[in-house]
C-alpha positions in Angstrom: -26.7 -49.1 57.9 -29.0 -47.3 55.5 -26.7 -44.8 54.3 -23.2 -46.3 54.8 -24.3 -50.1 53.1 -27.7 -50.0 51.8 -27.8 -47.1 49.4 -24.4 -48.0 47.2 -26.1 -51.9 46.9 -29.3 -50.4 45.9 -27.9 -47.6 43.2 -25.3 -50.4 42.2 -28.6 -52.8 41.7 -30.2 -49.3 40.4 -27.5 -48.8 37.6 -27.4 -52.4 36.2 -31.4 -51.6 34.8 -29.8 -48.9 32.9 -27.2 -48.0 29.6 -25.4 -45.9 31.8 -21.5 -44.3 30.7 -19.8 -42.4 32.9 -20.3 -39.3 30.3 -23.7 -39.4 32.3 -25.7 -39.0 35.6 -27.4 -41.8 36.7 -31.4 -39.9 35.9 -30.3 -39.2 32.5 -29.4 -43.1 31.4 -31.8 -45.5 29.8 -33.7 -47.8 31.9 -33.1 -51.1 29.3 -34.5 -54.1 31.6 -32.3 -57.5 32.0 -30.5 -56.6 28.8 -27.3 -55.6 30.3 -27.8 -59.3 32.4 -29.0 -61.0 29.1 -25.8 -59.5 27.6 -23.9 -61.2 29.4 -25.6 -64.1 30.0 -25.0 -64.7 25.7 -21.4 -63.1 26.4 -18.9 -66.0 26.2 -15.8 -64.0 27.4 -17.8 -63.4 30.7 -18.7 -67.1 31.0 -14.6 -67.4 30.9 -13.9 -65.1 33.5 -16.5 -66.6 35.6 -14.5 -70.3 35.3 -11.3 -68.4 35.6 -12.5 -67.0 38.4 -14.0 -70.3 40.0 -10.5 -72.1 39.4 -8.7 -69.1 40.4 -9.8 -69.3 43.8 -11.3 -72.8 44.4 -7.5 -73.8 43.9 -6.1 -70.7 46.2 -8.2 -71.6 49.3 -8.1 -75.0 49.5 -4.3 -75.1 48.8 -4.2 -72.2 51.5 -6.4 -74.2 53.8 -3.6 -78.0 53.9 -0.6 -75.3 54.4 -2.2 -73.0 56.7 -3.7 -74.8 58.9 -1.2 -77.6 58.8 1.8 -75.0 60.0 -0.2 -73.8 62.6 -0.9 -77.7 63.9 3.3 -78.3 63.5 3.9 -75.1 65.5 1.8 -75.4 68.1 3.9 -76.0 70.9 6.4 -74.7 72.8 9.8 -73.8 71.0 12.7 -71.6 71.3 12.2 -68.4 68.6 8.3 -69.2 68.1 6.9 -65.6 68.1 10.3 -64.4 65.6 8.7 -67.6 63.3 5.6 -66.1 63.7 6.0 -62.9 62.6 8.1 -63.7 59.9 5.3 -66.6 58.3 2.4 -63.1 58.5 4.8 -60.4 57.0 4.0 -61.4 53.6 0.6 -60.2 54.1 1.9 -57.2 54.9 2.3 -56.8 51.7 0.5 -53.7 49.2 -1.0 -56.1 47.2 0.7 -54.0 44.1 4.3 -54.6 45.6 3.4 -58.6 45.4 2.1 -58.1 42.2 5.4 -56.2 40.6 7.9 -58.8 43.1 6.4 -62.2 41.3 6.4 -60.2 38.1 10.1 -59.8 38.1 10.4 -63.3 39.8 8.8 -64.4 36.6 11.2 -62.9 34.2 11.9 -65.5 30.9 15.7 -63.9 31.6 16.3 -62.3 35.1 13.8 -63.9 37.0 15.1 -66.0 39.7 13.2 -69.2 38.9 14.9 -69.3 35.4 18.2 -68.7 36.8 17.9 -71.5 38.7 16.2 -73.8 36.3 19.2 -73.2 33.6 21.9 -73.8 36.9 20.5 -77.5 36.5 21.0 -77.2 32.9 17.2 -77.1 32.0 15.1 -75.5 29.4 13.7 -71.8 30.4 9.9 -71.9 31.4 7.5 -68.9 29.8 5.9 -68.2 33.4 3.2 -66.1 32.8 3.0 -67.2 29.3 2.4 -70.9 29.6 1.8 -70.6 32.9 0.3 -68.2 33.8 -3.3 -68.4 35.7 -0.6 -71.3 37.4 2.0 -68.7 38.3 -0.6 -65.8 39.3 -2.0 -68.7 42.0 1.1 -69.6 43.4 2.3 -66.0 44.5 -1.5 -65.2 46.0 -1.3 -68.8 47.9 1.9 -66.8 48.3 1.2 -63.5 50.3 -2.4 -64.8 51.8 -1.7 -68.2 53.5 -0.3 -66.0 56.4 -3.8 -65.2 57.4 -4.9 -68.9 57.0 -2.2 -69.9 59.5 -3.6 -67.2 62.3 -6.8 -67.6 62.6 -5.4 -71.4 62.7 -3.1 -71.4 65.3 -6.1 -68.6 67.3 -8.1 -71.3 67.0 -5.6 -74.1 68.6 -4.8 -72.7 71.3 -7.9 -71.3 71.9 -9.3 -74.9 72.5 -10.5 -76.2 75.7 -7.2 -78.7 77.2 -9.8 -81.2 79.8 -10.6 -82.8 75.8 -6.9 -83.4 74.7 -6.0 -84.0 78.4 -8.6 -86.7 78.2 -7.6 -88.3 75.3 -4.0 -88.2 75.8 -5.1 -90.5 79.1 -7.3 -92.5 77.3 -4.1 -93.4 74.6 -5.1 -91.2 71.8 -1.9 -90.7 69.5 -1.0 -87.4 68.3 -2.6 -87.4 64.5 -5.7 -89.8 66.1 -6.4 -86.0 68.8 -5.8 -84.4 65.1 -8.6 -85.8 63.4 -10.8 -86.5 66.2 -10.0 -84.2 68.5 -8.5 -80.3 67.1 -10.2 -80.8 64.0 -13.6 -80.6 64.7 -13.2 -78.2 67.5 -10.9 -76.0 64.6 -13.7 -76.8 62.1 -16.4 -73.7 62.9 -13.5 -71.3 62.9 -12.0 -72.8 60.5 -15.7 -72.7 57.9 -15.2 -69.0 58.9 -11.5 -68.7 57.8 -12.6 -70.4 54.1 -15.5 -68.2 53.8 -13.8 -65.3 54.1 -10.5 -66.5 52.0 -13.3 -66.9 49.8 -14.4 -64.1 49.2 -12.0 -62.4 49.4 -10.0 -64.9 46.4 -13.0 -63.4 43.8 -12.3 -60.2 44.3 -8.8 -60.0 44.1 -7.5 -57.3 41.0 -4.2 -55.7 41.7 -2.0 -58.7 41.8 -3.2 -60.2 38.6 -3.6 -56.6 37.6 0.4 -55.8 37.8 1.6 -59.4 37.0 -0.8 -60.2 34.0 -3.0 -57.7 32.9 -5.3 -60.4 32.3 -4.0 -62.1 29.7 -2.3 -64.4 27.7 -5.9 -63.5 26.4 -8.3 -64.3 29.3 -6.8 -67.2 30.7 -5.9 -65.1 33.6 -8.9 -62.3 33.6 -10.7 -62.8 36.4 -14.5 -60.9 37.1 -12.6 -58.4 39.8 -10.6 -56.7 36.1 -13.3 -58.1 34.1 -15.8 -56.0 35.8 -12.6 -53.1 36.2 -12.5 -53.3 32.4 -15.5 -52.8 31.3 -16.5 -49.8 33.4 -12.9 -48.3 32.9 -12.2 -49.0 28.9 -15.5 -49.7 27.4 -17.2 -46.5 29.5 -20.7 -49.8 29.8 -21.1 -49.0 33.6 -24.7 -50.2 33.7 -22.6 -53.5 32.6 -20.3 -53.7 34.8 -23.1 -53.4 37.2 -25.3 -56.4 36.5 -22.1 -58.4 36.2 -21.1 -57.2 39.8 -24.6 -58.0 41.0 -23.5 -61.7 39.4 -20.5 -61.5 41.3 -22.8 -60.5 44.4 -25.2 -63.3 44.2 -22.7 -66.7 43.2 -20.9 -64.7 46.2 -23.8 -65.0 48.6 -25.0 -68.5 47.6 -21.6 -70.1 48.8 -21.6 -67.8 51.7 -25.0 -69.7 52.2 -23.7 -72.6 52.0 -21.2 -72.1 54.1 -22.8 -70.8 57.1 -25.7 -73.7 57.2 -22.6 -76.1 57.1 -20.9 -73.6 59.5 -24.4 -74.3 62.8 -23.9 -78.3 61.8 -20.1 -78.2 62.4 -20.9 -75.6 65.5 -23.5 -78.7 66.2 -21.3 -81.0 66.1 -18.7 -79.8 68.0 -20.4 -78.6 70.9 -21.5 -82.6 71.0 -18.2 -84.0 71.1 -17.3 -81.2 73.7 -20.5 -82.8 76.1 -18.8 -86.3 76.0 -15.6 -85.4 76.5 -16.2 -84.1 79.7 -19.1 -86.5 80.5 -16.2 -88.9 79.9 
């Protein structure tokens, strides 16, 4: 725990208080206190990257949860070829992020891309996807790749639900929608919250797909914090500032994690109470 987790984390935190560049070791750098944090706090570009990160993460996680849970509810039944369908659904998340970025970049190409060719085929004007709608374009690519992750965990949660509670609801005359709203979703909620948390943490750190598709452009419209951290460390050679930026991102994720875990404990309590009531009835 100390060697693999605490030491690297402490190294990053310590480096965030130094004027540090790649040409010197950490011990050779100059201690500057909170200067790096204050610089970032007053940097409008950092504020823009933070806003882009929040918009991207909240958008993709919301849509992925809706589609993933919806597909799980739809396919939680015995159908011919179900194993083949499930395999097809999880294929996108097996592809390397760099390849995903290249695929979608070519699909969004102004003249050769499949989207604009389809639009011109119905007589409409082509769209500058990675120019005018850059953030939306990378959001769509992320949704395509990571919705299967939500689908797999949601389907696993559905299949582990106590059949006694579902059978009792059917005997009491509950419709399909009533079973979903009052039985399935409440009992699935602890798993869904953890799934949402995992995707939210990962969405805040997306790098390769956006780097390949837009390189953070045009302007700063798709420059999320992970990409800005990478550029600050490699292009601007300001390791101390990059470490401070990473700590800001860490603090944001810690706050979100604590809030969601507290909510998860509350939903687990409600789910267990609902299960007891169903078994008593």
